[in-house]
C-alpha positions in Angstrom: 21.9 -29.3 -1.4 21.2 -29.7 2.3 18.7 -32.2 3.7 15.3 -30.7 3.1 13.4 -33.0 5.4 12.6 -30.1 7.9 10.6 -28.4 5.2 8.4 -31.5 4.8 7.2 -32.0 8.3 3.5 -31.8 8.7 2.0 -28.7 10.3 -1.3 -28.4 12.3 -3.1 -25.4 13.6 -6.8 -25.8 14.6 -8.6 -27.2 11.7 -5.7 -26.7 9.3 -3.6 -29.8 8.5 -0.7 -29.3 6.1 1.6 -32.0 4.6 4.6 -29.7 4.6 5.8 -26.3 5.6 5.9 -24.7 2.2 3.4 -22.0 1.3 2.7 -20.5 -2.1 3.0 -16.8 -1.5 0.2 -14.5 -2.7 1.3 -12.8 -5.9 -0.8 -10.4 -8.0 -1.3 -11.8 -11.5 -4.2 -9.7 -12.8 -5.6 -12.4 -15.0 -9.3 -12.2 -13.9 -11.3 -10.4 -16.6 -13.9 -8.1 -15.0 -12.7 -9.4 -11.7 -14.1 -12.9 -12.3 -11.7 -15.9 -11.8 -12.3 -18.7 -14.3 -10.8 -22.0 -15.5 -7.4 -20.6 -16.3 -7.1 -19.3 -12.7 -8.3 -22.6 -11.3 -5.8 -24.6 -13.4 -3.0 -22.2 -12.3 -3.6 -22.9 -8.7 -4.3 -26.6 -9.3 -0.9 -27.1 -10.9 0.8 -25.8 -7.7 -1.2 -28.2 -5.6 -0.2 -31.0 -7.9 3.4 -29.9 -7.6 3.4 -30.4 -3.8 2.7 -27.0 -2.2 1.5 -27.5 1.3 -0.7 -24.3 1.4 -1.6 -22.0 -1.4 -2.4 -18.4 -0.7 -4.2 -16.7 -3.5 -3.3 -13.5 -5.1 -4.9 -10.5 -3.4 -8.7 -10.4 -3.8 -11.0 -7.5 -3.5 -13.5 -6.7 -0.8 -16.8 -5.1 -1.7 -15.8 -1.4 -1.4 -15.4 1.2 -4.1 -11.8 1.6 -5.5 -10.5 -1.3 -3.5 -8.1 -2.6 -6.1 -5.2 -0.8 -7.9 -4.9 -2.9 -11.0 -7.4 -4.1 -13.6 -7.7 -7.8 -13.7 -7.4 -8.3 -9.9 -10.1 -10.7 -8.8 -13.1 -9.8 -6.7 -14.0 -11.8 -3.6 -17.6 -10.6 -3.6 -20.6 -10.9 -6.0 -22.3 -14.0 -7.3 -20.1 -14.5 -10.4 -16.7 -14.0 -8.7 -17.6 -16.3 -5.8 -18.8 -18.9 -8.3 -15.4 -18.6 -9.9 -13.6 -19.0 -6.6 -15.7 -22.1 -5.9 -14.2 -23.6 -9.0 -10.7 -22.7 -7.8 -11.0 -24.3 -4.4 -12.7 -27.3 -5.8 -9.8 -27.8 -8.3 -7.2 -27.3 -5.5 -8.9 -29.8 -3.2 -9.3 -32.2 -6.1 -5.5 -32.2 -6.4 -5.0 -32.8 -2.7 -4.1 -29.2 -1.9 -5.0 -26.7 0.8 -5.8 -23.0 0.1 -6.9 -19.7 1.5 -7.8 -16.5 -0.3 -5.8 -13.3 0.6 -8.4 -10.6 1.1 -7.4 -6.9 0.7 -8.2 -3.3 0.0 -5.3 -1.5 -1.7 -6.1 1.9 -0.2 -4.7 4.9 -2.0 -1.8 3.1 -3.7 -1.3 3.6 -7.4 -1.2 1.2 -10.3 2.3 0.8 -11.8 0.7 0.9 -15.3 -1.3 4.0 -14.8 -4.7 2.3 -14.4 -7.2 4.3 -12.3 -10.5 3.0 -10.6 -13.7 4.7 -11.5 -14.3 5.8 -7.9 -12.0 8.0 -5.8 -9.5 6.0 -3.8 -9.8 6.1 0.0 -7.3 6.0 2.9 -7.0 7.0 6.5 -5.9 10.6 5.8 -6.2 11.0 2.0 -2.5 10.4 1.6 -0.5 8.0 -0.6 2.6 8.6 1.5 4.0 11.2 3.8 3.1 14.6 2.4 1.6 13.1 -0.8 -2.1 13.7 -1.1 -4.2 11.2 -3.0 -7.9 10.4 -2.8 -10.3 11.0 0.1 -10.2 10.7 3.8 -12.3 7.8 5.1 -15.3 8.8 7.2 -16.2 6.7 10.2 -19.1 5.3 8.2 -16.7 4.3 5.4 -14.5 2.6 8.0 -17.5 0.7 9.5 -18.6 -0.4 6.0 -15.0 -1.5 5.2 -14.8 -3.6 8.4 -18.1 -5.3 7.5 -16.8 -5.9 3.9 -13.7 -7.7 5.2 -15.9 -9.8 7.5 -18.4 -10.7 4.7 -15.6 -11.8 2.4 -14.1 -14.0 5.1 -17.4 -15.6 5.8 -17.8 -16.3 2.1 -14.3 -17.9 2.1 -15.4 -20.3 4.8 -18.7 -21.0 3.1 -17.0 -21.9 -0.2 -14.7 -24.4 1.6 -11.4 -22.6 1.7 -9.1 -23.9 4.5 -8.3 -20.5 6.0 -8.4 -16.8 5.1 -5.6 -14.3 5.1 -6.1 -10.5 5.5 -3.5 -8.2 3.7 -2.2 -5.7 6.3 1.2 -5.0 4.6 3.0 -3.2 1.8 1.4 0.2 2.2 -2.2 -1.0 1.4 -5.2 0.1 3.4 -4.8 -1.7 6.7 -1.1 -0.8 6.6 -1.9 2.8 5.9 -3.6 2.9 9.2 -0.6 1.4 10.9 1.9 3.9 9.4 2.2 7.4 10.8 3.2 8.6 7.4 -0.3 7.9 6.1 -2.4 8.1 9.2 -2.7 11.6 10.6 -6.2 11.1 12.0 -7.1 12.9 15.2 -9.9 10.5 16.1 -9.8 7.0 17.7 -8.3 5.5 14.5 -5.2 7.7 14.7 -2.7 8.4 17.4 1.0 8.9 18.2 1.6 5.2 19.0 1.5 2.1 16.8 -0.9 0.5 19.3 -3.4 3.3 18.8 -3.1 3.3 15.0 -3.7 -0.5 15.0 -7.3 0.0 16.2 -8.7 -0.3 12.6 -6.9 -3.6 12.0 -8.1 -4.8 15.4 -11.7 -4.1 14.5 -11.3 -5.8 11.2 -9.8 -8.9 12.8 -12.5 -9.0 15.5 -15.2 -8.7 12.9 -13.7 -11.5 10.8 -13.3 -13.7 13.8 -16.9 -13.2 14.7 -17.9 -14.0 11.1 -15.9 -17.2 10.8 -16.1 -18.6 14.3 -13.5 -19.5 16.9 -11.8 -22.4 15.1 -11.4 -21.2 11.5 -7.7 -20.3 10.8 -7.0 -16.6 10.3 -3.8 -15.2 9.0 -2.6 -11.6 8.7 0.1 -10.4 6.4 2.2 -7.6 7.8 5.4 -5.8 6.8 7.7 -3.1 8.0 8.5 -1.9 4.4 6.0 -0.1 2.2 5.9 0.1 -1.6 5.8 3.9 -0.9 9.1 3.6 1.2 11.2 0.5 1.2 13.1 1.7 4.2 10.0 2.4 6.4 9.8 0.7 9.8 6.8 0.5 12.0 8.6 -1.0 14.9 12.2 0.0 15.6 12.5 -2.1 18.7 11.1 -5.5 19.9 8.9 -3.6 22.4 7.3 -1.6 19.6 6.8 -4.7 17.6 5.1 -6.4 20.5 2.9 -3.3 21.0 1.9 -3.5 17.3 1.4 -7.3 16.9 0.3 -8.6 20.2 -3.1 -6.9 20.2 -3.8 -8.2 16.7 -3.1 -11.8 17.9 -5.4 -11.2 20.9 -8.1 -9.9 18.5 -8.1 -13.2 16.7 -5.1 -13.7 14.4 -3.7 -17.3 14.4 -0.8 -16.8 11.9 1.3 -13.8 11.2 2.7 -13.7 7.7 5.8 -11.5 8.0 6.8 -10.1 4.7 10.4 -9.0 4.2 12.4 -8.7 1.0 15.1 -11.2 2.0 14.1 -13.8 4.5 17.7 -14.3 5.8 18.1 -10.7 7.0 18.0 -10.2 10.8 15.3 -7.8 12.1 17.2 -6.4 15.0 20.9 -7.3 14.4 21.9 -4.8 17.1 20.4 -7.2 19.6 21.2 -10.7 18.3 23.7 -10.2 15.5 23.9 -10.7 11.8 22.5 -14.2 12.0 19.8 -13.2 14.4 16.1 -13.7 14.2 14.3 -12.4 11.1 11.0 -10.6 11.2 8.9 -13.8 11.4 11.3 -15.1 14.1 10.8 -12.0 16.3 7.1 -12.0 15.7 6.8 -15.6 16.9 9.0 -15.0 19.9 7.1 -11.9 21.0 3.5 -13.0 20.4 3.6 -16.8 20.5 1.6 -16.9 17.3 2.5 -19.2 14.4 4.5 -17.3 11.7 5.2 -17.5 8.0 8.4 -16.1 6.7 9.0 -15.0 3.1 11.5 -13.2 0.9 13.5 -14.3 -2.1 13.4 -18.0 -1.3 15.3 -20.1 -3.8 16.4 -17.2 -6.0 19.5 -14.9 -6.2 17.7 -11.6 -6.4 14.9 -9.9 -4.4 11.5 -9.4 -5.9 11.3 -5.6 -6.2 14.3 -5.7 -8.5 12.9 -8.7 -10.3 9.6 -7.1 -11.1 11.6 -4.1 -12.4 13.2 -6.4 -15.0 16.2 -7.9 -13.2 16.5 -11.7 -13.7 17.2 -14.1 -10.8 18.9 -17.4 -11.0 18.2 -20.4 -8.8 19.9 -20.3 -5.4 20.4 -22.8 -2.6 18.2 -23.2 0.4 20.9 -23.7 3.0 20.0 -20.6 5.0 16.3 -21.5 4.9 17.0 -25.1 6.2 19.1 -23.8 9.0 16.5 -21.4 10.2 13.7 -24.0 9.8 15.6 -26.6 11.7 15.7 -24.4 14.8 12.0 -23.5 14.4 12.6 -19.8 14.1 9.3 -19.7 12.2 6.7 -22.3 11.3 6.1 -21.9 7.6 8.0 -20.5 4.6 6.3 -18.8 1.6 7.8 -19.2 -1.8 6.9 -16.7 -4.5 8.5 -16.1 -7.9 10.1 -19.6 -7.9 6.6 -21.0 -8.0 5.6 -18.7 -10.9 8.4 -20.0 -12.9 8.0 -23.6 -11.9 4.8 -25.2 -10.4 6.9 -28.3 -9.6 9.5 -26.4 -7.5 8.4 -28.1 -4.2 8.6 -31.6 -5.6 12.1 -30.9 -7.0 13.3 -29.6 -3.6 11.8 -32.7 -2.0 13.6 -35.1 -4.4 16.8 -33.2 -4.6 16.4 -32.5 -8.3 18.4 -29.2 -8.1 19.7 -29.4 -11.6 16.3 -28.8 -13.0 15.4 -25.8 -10.8 14.6 -22.6 -12.7 15.4 -19.0 -12.1 12.9 -16.2 -12.6 12.5 -13.7 -15.4 9.9 -11.0 -15.6 8.6 -12.4 -18.8 7.0 -15.2 -16.8 4.5 -12.6 -15.6 3.0 -12.3 -19.1 1.1 -15.5 -18.9 -0.7 -17.7 -16.4 1.1 -21.0 -16.6 
Protein backbone atom coordinates (compact mmCIF):
# COMPACT_ATOMS: atom_id res chain seq x y z
CA UNK A 1 0.00 0.00 0.00
CA UNK A 2 1.38 3.46 -0.87
CA UNK A 3 2.06 6.08 1.77
CA UNK A 4 -1.34 7.63 2.49
CA UNK A 5 -0.06 10.71 4.33
CA UNK A 6 -1.24 13.03 1.54
CA UNK A 7 -4.84 12.03 2.32
CA UNK A 8 -4.42 13.08 5.94
CA UNK A 9 -3.29 16.66 5.45
CA UNK A 10 -5.61 19.23 7.04
CA UNK A 11 -7.82 21.29 4.74
CA UNK A 12 -9.16 24.80 5.36
CA UNK A 13 -11.65 26.88 3.42
CA UNK A 14 -13.28 29.86 5.09
CA UNK A 15 -14.83 28.63 8.33
CA UNK A 16 -14.36 24.98 7.35
CA UNK A 17 -11.47 23.16 9.07
CA UNK A 18 -11.00 19.49 8.21
CA UNK A 19 -8.51 17.08 9.76
CA UNK A 20 -8.04 15.16 6.50
CA UNK A 21 -9.00 15.15 2.82
CA UNK A 22 -11.51 12.28 2.96
CA UNK A 23 -15.20 13.00 2.47
CA UNK A 24 -18.08 10.61 2.97
CA UNK A 25 -19.98 10.81 -0.32
CA UNK A 26 -23.72 11.46 -0.16
CA UNK A 27 -25.56 8.19 -0.71
CA UNK A 28 -29.32 7.70 -0.71
CA UNK A 29 -30.30 5.20 1.99
CA UNK A 30 -34.09 5.77 2.30
CA UNK A 31 -34.23 4.96 6.01
CA UNK A 32 -36.16 8.04 7.18
CA UNK A 33 -39.78 6.98 7.86
CA UNK A 34 -42.19 9.72 6.75
CA UNK A 35 -39.11 11.75 5.81
CA UNK A 36 -38.03 12.20 9.45
CA UNK A 37 -34.45 11.23 10.42
CA UNK A 38 -34.12 9.66 13.87
CA UNK A 39 -31.63 8.01 16.18
CA UNK A 40 -30.68 5.24 13.68
CA UNK A 41 -29.71 7.92 11.14
CA UNK A 42 -27.74 9.86 13.75
CA UNK A 43 -25.92 6.71 14.85
CA UNK A 44 -25.11 5.83 11.22
CA UNK A 45 -23.40 9.16 10.59
CA UNK A 46 -21.80 9.25 14.05
CA UNK A 47 -20.05 5.93 13.36
CA UNK A 48 -18.42 7.40 10.25
CA UNK A 49 -17.21 10.40 12.26
CA UNK A 50 -15.79 8.03 14.87
CA UNK A 51 -14.11 6.12 12.04
CA UNK A 52 -12.10 9.17 11.00
CA UNK A 53 -13.98 10.70 8.05
CA UNK A 54 -12.88 14.32 7.60
CA UNK A 55 -16.19 15.59 6.21
CA UNK A 56 -19.53 13.81 6.03
CA UNK A 57 -22.02 14.77 3.34
CA UNK A 58 -25.50 13.52 4.07
CA UNK A 59 -27.67 11.60 1.71
CA UNK A 60 -29.80 13.82 -0.50
CA UNK A 61 -32.42 15.70 1.53
CA UNK A 62 -35.60 17.24 0.25
CA UNK A 63 -36.51 20.91 -0.10
CA UNK A 64 -40.03 22.14 0.60
CA UNK A 65 -41.56 21.56 -2.83
CA UNK A 66 -44.21 19.07 -4.01
CA UNK A 67 -42.80 15.86 -5.49
CA UNK A 68 -39.21 16.83 -4.72
CA UNK A 69 -38.09 13.28 -3.89
CA UNK A 70 -38.18 10.13 -6.00
CA UNK A 71 -38.07 7.46 -3.28
CA UNK A 72 -40.03 6.87 -0.10
CA UNK A 73 -37.82 7.16 2.97
CA UNK A 74 -35.67 9.99 1.63
CA UNK A 75 -35.40 12.54 4.46
CA UNK A 76 -36.89 16.02 4.33
CA UNK A 77 -34.86 19.10 5.15
CA UNK A 78 -37.89 21.18 6.06
CA UNK A 79 -40.59 21.07 8.68
CA UNK A 80 -40.28 21.08 12.46
CA UNK A 81 -40.01 17.30 12.94
CA UNK A 82 -37.46 16.70 10.21
CA UNK A 83 -35.27 19.60 11.28
CA UNK A 84 -35.39 18.38 14.89
CA UNK A 85 -34.18 15.03 13.59
CA UNK A 86 -31.33 16.68 11.72
CA UNK A 87 -30.41 18.57 14.89
CA UNK A 88 -29.88 15.19 16.50
CA UNK A 89 -27.72 14.07 13.58
CA UNK A 90 -25.37 17.03 13.60
CA UNK A 91 -25.10 16.98 17.39
CA UNK A 92 -24.10 13.30 17.24
CA UNK A 93 -21.50 13.94 14.53
CA UNK A 94 -20.04 16.92 16.34
CA UNK A 95 -19.99 14.90 19.55
CA UNK A 96 -17.74 12.39 17.79
CA UNK A 97 -15.41 15.13 16.55
CA UNK A 98 -16.74 15.12 12.99
CA UNK A 99 -17.77 17.76 10.45
CA UNK A 100 -20.89 17.49 8.30
CA UNK A 101 -23.05 19.19 5.71
CA UNK A 102 -26.46 18.22 4.35
CA UNK A 103 -26.84 17.65 0.65
CA UNK A 104 -29.98 19.48 -0.44
CA UNK A 105 -31.87 18.47 -3.54
CA UNK A 106 -34.95 18.29 -5.72
CA UNK A 107 -35.07 15.16 -7.87
CA UNK A 108 -37.07 16.75 -10.68
CA UNK A 109 -38.84 14.33 -13.00
CA UNK A 110 -36.61 11.30 -12.30
CA UNK A 111 -38.31 8.00 -11.51
CA UNK A 112 -38.02 5.68 -8.57
CA UNK A 113 -36.20 2.45 -9.43
CA UNK A 114 -38.74 0.59 -7.30
CA UNK A 115 -41.84 2.10 -8.88
CA UNK A 116 -42.75 4.48 -6.04
CA UNK A 117 -44.59 7.62 -7.16
CA UNK A 118 -45.12 10.89 -5.25
CA UNK A 119 -48.64 12.07 -4.56
CA UNK A 120 -48.12 15.29 -6.55
CA UNK A 121 -47.14 15.58 -10.23
CA UNK A 122 -43.39 15.76 -10.78
CA UNK A 123 -41.95 18.96 -12.22
CA UNK A 124 -39.00 19.78 -14.46
CA UNK A 125 -37.84 22.51 -16.85
CA UNK A 126 -39.77 21.17 -19.84
CA UNK A 127 -41.87 18.28 -18.55
CA UNK A 128 -39.30 15.74 -19.73
CA UNK A 129 -37.57 12.82 -18.04
CA UNK A 130 -35.00 12.66 -20.84
CA UNK A 131 -34.73 13.62 -24.49
CA UNK A 132 -38.10 12.96 -26.11
CA UNK A 133 -39.53 11.31 -22.96
CA UNK A 134 -42.44 13.27 -21.43
CA UNK A 135 -43.00 13.07 -17.68
CA UNK A 136 -44.74 15.45 -15.31
CA UNK A 137 -45.34 19.13 -15.76
CA UNK A 138 -43.39 22.12 -17.03
CA UNK A 139 -42.32 24.49 -14.24
CA UNK A 140 -43.88 27.92 -14.38
CA UNK A 141 -41.80 30.96 -13.51
CA UNK A 142 -43.72 31.11 -10.21
CA UNK A 143 -42.75 27.48 -9.48
CA UNK A 144 -39.14 28.31 -10.33
CA UNK A 145 -39.14 31.27 -7.95
CA UNK A 146 -40.67 29.16 -5.18
CA UNK A 147 -38.06 26.47 -5.75
CA UNK A 148 -35.21 28.96 -5.57
CA UNK A 149 -36.63 30.20 -2.27
CA UNK A 150 -36.99 26.64 -0.95
CA UNK A 151 -33.30 25.91 -1.62
CA UNK A 152 -32.36 29.12 0.19
CA UNK A 153 -34.61 28.36 3.17
CA UNK A 154 -33.18 24.85 3.57
CA UNK A 155 -29.64 26.19 3.42
CA UNK A 156 -30.39 28.81 6.06
CA UNK A 157 -31.79 26.04 8.26
CA UNK A 158 -28.60 24.03 7.78
CA UNK A 159 -26.55 26.93 9.07
CA UNK A 160 -28.97 27.55 11.95
CA UNK A 161 -28.77 23.90 13.06
CA UNK A 162 -24.98 24.09 13.18
CA UNK A 163 -23.95 22.17 10.07
CA UNK A 164 -20.45 23.02 8.87
CA UNK A 165 -21.42 23.66 5.24
CA UNK A 166 -24.22 22.94 2.79
CA UNK A 167 -24.11 21.15 -0.56
CA UNK A 168 -26.59 21.64 -3.40
CA UNK A 169 -27.21 18.67 -5.70
CA UNK A 170 -26.85 19.82 -9.30
CA UNK A 171 -25.90 16.48 -10.87
CA UNK A 172 -27.10 13.06 -12.07
CA UNK A 173 -30.14 14.23 -13.99
CA UNK A 174 -31.99 15.74 -11.02
CA UNK A 175 -33.75 19.10 -11.16
CA UNK A 176 -30.85 21.58 -11.29
CA UNK A 177 -29.08 19.31 -13.76
CA UNK A 178 -32.22 19.05 -15.89
CA UNK A 179 -31.93 22.80 -16.45
CA UNK A 180 -28.27 22.39 -17.49
CA UNK A 181 -28.98 19.59 -19.99
CA UNK A 182 -30.31 20.45 -23.43
CA UNK A 183 -31.99 17.02 -23.48
CA UNK A 184 -34.37 18.08 -20.70
CA UNK A 185 -34.39 21.87 -21.06
CA UNK A 186 -36.24 23.03 -24.15
CA UNK A 187 -37.51 26.26 -22.61
CA UNK A 188 -37.80 29.36 -24.78
CA UNK A 189 -37.67 31.80 -21.86
CA UNK A 190 -34.69 33.10 -19.89
CA UNK A 191 -34.17 29.72 -18.21
CA UNK A 192 -33.50 27.97 -21.51
CA UNK A 193 -31.19 28.62 -24.42
CA UNK A 194 -28.79 27.06 -26.89
CA UNK A 195 -25.71 27.42 -24.66
CA UNK A 196 -24.82 25.82 -21.34
CA UNK A 197 -24.18 29.29 -19.93
CA UNK A 198 -27.80 30.28 -20.68
CA UNK A 199 -29.22 27.05 -19.27
CA UNK A 200 -27.21 27.56 -16.07
CA UNK A 201 -29.31 30.61 -15.15
CA UNK A 202 -31.58 28.64 -12.81
CA UNK A 203 -28.60 27.18 -10.93
CA UNK A 204 -27.04 30.62 -10.71
CA UNK A 205 -30.20 32.03 -9.17
CA UNK A 206 -30.37 29.18 -6.65
CA UNK A 207 -26.73 29.70 -5.68
CA UNK A 208 -27.11 33.46 -5.35
CA UNK A 209 -30.20 33.03 -3.16
CA UNK A 210 -28.43 30.47 -0.97
CA UNK A 211 -25.39 32.70 -0.64
CA UNK A 212 -27.60 35.59 0.43
CA UNK A 213 -29.36 33.34 2.97
CA UNK A 214 -26.20 31.93 4.61
CA UNK A 215 -23.91 34.95 4.36
CA UNK A 216 -20.53 35.46 2.69
CA UNK A 217 -18.39 33.13 4.82
CA UNK A 218 -20.48 29.96 5.11
CA UNK A 219 -19.04 27.21 2.85
CA UNK A 220 -21.22 26.24 -0.11
CA UNK A 221 -20.61 23.19 -2.28
CA UNK A 222 -22.31 22.20 -5.53
CA UNK A 223 -22.34 18.66 -6.90
CA UNK A 224 -22.14 18.49 -10.69
CA UNK A 225 -21.73 15.72 -13.25
CA UNK A 226 -21.46 15.19 -16.94
CA UNK A 227 -23.33 11.83 -16.85
CA UNK A 228 -27.03 11.50 -16.08
CA UNK A 229 -28.92 8.51 -14.74
CA UNK A 230 -31.05 8.97 -17.87
CA UNK A 231 -27.93 8.72 -20.09
CA UNK A 232 -24.59 7.57 -18.72
CA UNK A 233 -22.80 8.85 -21.83
CA UNK A 234 -24.23 12.40 -21.66
CA UNK A 235 -21.73 15.27 -21.61
CA UNK A 236 -22.63 18.87 -20.85
CA UNK A 237 -19.16 20.14 -21.76
CA UNK A 238 -17.26 18.51 -24.61
CA UNK A 239 -14.33 20.93 -24.30
CA UNK A 240 -12.55 22.82 -21.52
CA UNK A 241 -13.99 26.09 -22.86
CA UNK A 242 -17.53 24.78 -22.54
CA UNK A 243 -16.76 23.50 -19.06
CA UNK A 244 -15.52 26.94 -18.07
CA UNK A 245 -18.66 28.54 -19.58
CA UNK A 246 -20.75 26.17 -17.42
CA UNK A 247 -18.91 26.25 -14.10
CA UNK A 248 -17.24 29.65 -13.82
CA UNK A 249 -20.51 31.63 -13.52
CA UNK A 250 -21.62 29.26 -10.75
CA UNK A 251 -18.44 29.88 -8.80
CA UNK A 252 -18.88 33.61 -9.34
CA UNK A 253 -22.46 33.30 -8.02
CA UNK A 254 -21.16 31.93 -4.72
CA UNK A 255 -19.99 28.31 -4.91
CA UNK A 256 -16.83 27.56 -2.89
CA UNK A 257 -16.44 23.85 -3.66
CA UNK A 258 -17.30 21.94 -6.84
CA UNK A 259 -18.07 18.29 -6.11
CA UNK A 260 -17.34 16.68 -9.47
CA UNK A 261 -19.06 13.33 -9.84
CA UNK A 262 -17.70 10.72 -12.21
CA UNK A 263 -18.12 6.98 -12.16
CA UNK A 264 -14.36 6.24 -11.95
CA UNK A 265 -12.17 8.98 -10.47
CA UNK A 266 -9.04 7.92 -12.40
CA UNK A 267 -10.55 8.44 -15.86
CA UNK A 268 -9.28 11.56 -17.68
CA UNK A 269 -11.87 14.14 -18.68
CA UNK A 270 -10.20 15.31 -21.88
CA UNK A 271 -7.63 12.63 -22.83
CA UNK A 272 -7.37 14.13 -26.32
CA UNK A 273 -5.70 17.13 -24.65
CA UNK A 274 -3.55 15.74 -21.83
CA UNK A 275 -3.51 11.98 -22.38
CA UNK A 276 -4.78 8.88 -20.63
CA UNK A 277 -3.26 9.99 -17.31
CA UNK A 278 -4.58 13.52 -17.70
CA UNK A 279 -6.70 15.56 -15.33
CA UNK A 280 -10.00 14.09 -14.26
CA UNK A 281 -13.26 16.06 -14.03
CA UNK A 282 -12.39 17.59 -10.64
CA UNK A 283 -8.89 18.39 -11.88
CA UNK A 284 -10.14 20.31 -14.88
CA UNK A 285 -12.82 22.09 -12.81
CA UNK A 286 -10.17 23.28 -10.36
CA UNK A 287 -7.84 24.37 -13.16
CA UNK A 288 -10.54 26.28 -15.03
CA UNK A 289 -12.34 27.99 -12.13
CA UNK A 290 -9.82 28.16 -9.29
CA UNK A 291 -12.44 26.73 -6.91
CA UNK A 292 -11.70 23.93 -4.50
CA UNK A 293 -12.88 20.57 -5.83
CA UNK A 294 -13.94 17.17 -4.55
CA UNK A 295 -13.36 14.13 -6.74
CA UNK A 296 -15.30 10.88 -6.42
CA UNK A 297 -15.86 7.61 -8.19
CA UNK A 298 -15.18 3.98 -7.16
CA UNK A 299 -12.53 4.81 -4.57
CA UNK A 300 -11.10 1.73 -2.90
CA UNK A 301 -13.24 -0.74 -4.85
CA UNK A 302 -12.84 -2.82 -7.99
CA UNK A 303 -16.17 -1.97 -9.64
CA UNK A 304 -18.07 1.22 -10.32
CA UNK A 305 -21.25 2.05 -8.46
CA UNK A 306 -23.91 1.76 -11.17
CA UNK A 307 -23.03 -1.89 -11.67
CA UNK A 308 -22.75 -2.38 -7.91
CA UNK A 309 -26.23 -1.09 -7.22
CA UNK A 310 -27.41 -3.39 -9.99
CA UNK A 311 -26.12 -6.36 -8.00
CA UNK A 312 -22.45 -6.69 -9.03
CA UNK A 313 -20.15 -7.15 -6.05
CA UNK A 314 -16.90 -5.19 -5.71
CA UNK A 315 -13.75 -6.26 -3.97
CA UNK A 316 -11.38 -3.99 -2.08
CA UNK A 317 -8.85 -2.26 -4.36
CA UNK A 318 -5.66 -0.27 -3.87
CA UNK A 319 -5.43 3.50 -3.63
CA UNK A 320 -2.22 4.01 -5.61
CA UNK A 321 -3.92 6.04 -8.35
CA UNK A 322 -5.67 8.18 -5.76
CA UNK A 323 -2.48 8.93 -3.83
CA UNK A 324 -0.64 9.87 -7.02
CA UNK A 325 -3.32 12.39 -8.02
CA UNK A 326 -3.64 13.80 -4.50
CA UNK A 327 0.13 14.23 -4.21
CA UNK A 328 0.10 16.54 -7.21
CA UNK A 329 -2.93 18.45 -5.84
CA UNK A 330 -5.05 17.68 -8.88
CA UNK A 331 -8.09 18.14 -6.62
CA UNK A 332 -8.47 19.06 -2.96
CA UNK A 333 -10.70 16.39 -1.44
CA UNK A 334 -11.75 12.85 -2.29
CA UNK A 335 -15.21 11.44 -1.59
CA UNK A 336 -15.61 7.78 -0.68
CA UNK A 337 -18.97 6.11 -1.08
CA UNK A 338 -19.73 2.41 -1.00
CA UNK A 339 -16.55 1.50 0.90
CA UNK A 340 -17.93 3.56 3.81
CA UNK A 341 -21.32 1.85 3.65
CA UNK A 342 -19.59 -1.49 4.09
CA UNK A 343 -17.10 -0.31 6.69
CA UNK A 344 -17.46 2.81 8.88
CA UNK A 345 -13.79 2.38 9.88
CA UNK A 346 -12.43 2.44 6.31
CA UNK A 347 -10.62 5.77 6.85
CA UNK A 348 -8.83 4.63 9.99
CA UNK A 349 -7.76 1.40 8.28
CA UNK A 350 -6.28 3.40 5.41
CA UNK A 351 -4.49 5.69 7.86
CA UNK A 352 -2.93 2.80 9.79
CA UNK A 353 -2.21 0.61 6.76
CA UNK A 354 -4.59 -2.14 7.90
CA UNK A 355 -5.31 -3.24 4.33
CA UNK A 356 -5.86 -6.89 5.21
CA UNK A 357 -9.10 -5.97 6.97
CA UNK A 358 -10.54 -3.74 4.22
CA UNK A 359 -13.92 -4.89 2.95
CA UNK A 360 -15.47 -4.96 -0.49
CA UNK A 361 -19.06 -4.00 -1.25
CA UNK A 362 -22.13 -6.12 -1.84
CA UNK A 363 -25.58 -4.77 -2.58
CA UNK A 364 -26.92 -6.58 0.47
CA UNK A 365 -25.24 -3.86 2.57
CA UNK A 366 -27.95 -1.47 1.39
CA UNK A 367 -30.64 -3.44 3.21
CA UNK A 368 -29.76 -2.05 6.63
CA UNK A 369 -28.40 1.12 8.21
CA UNK A 370 -25.19 -0.01 9.92
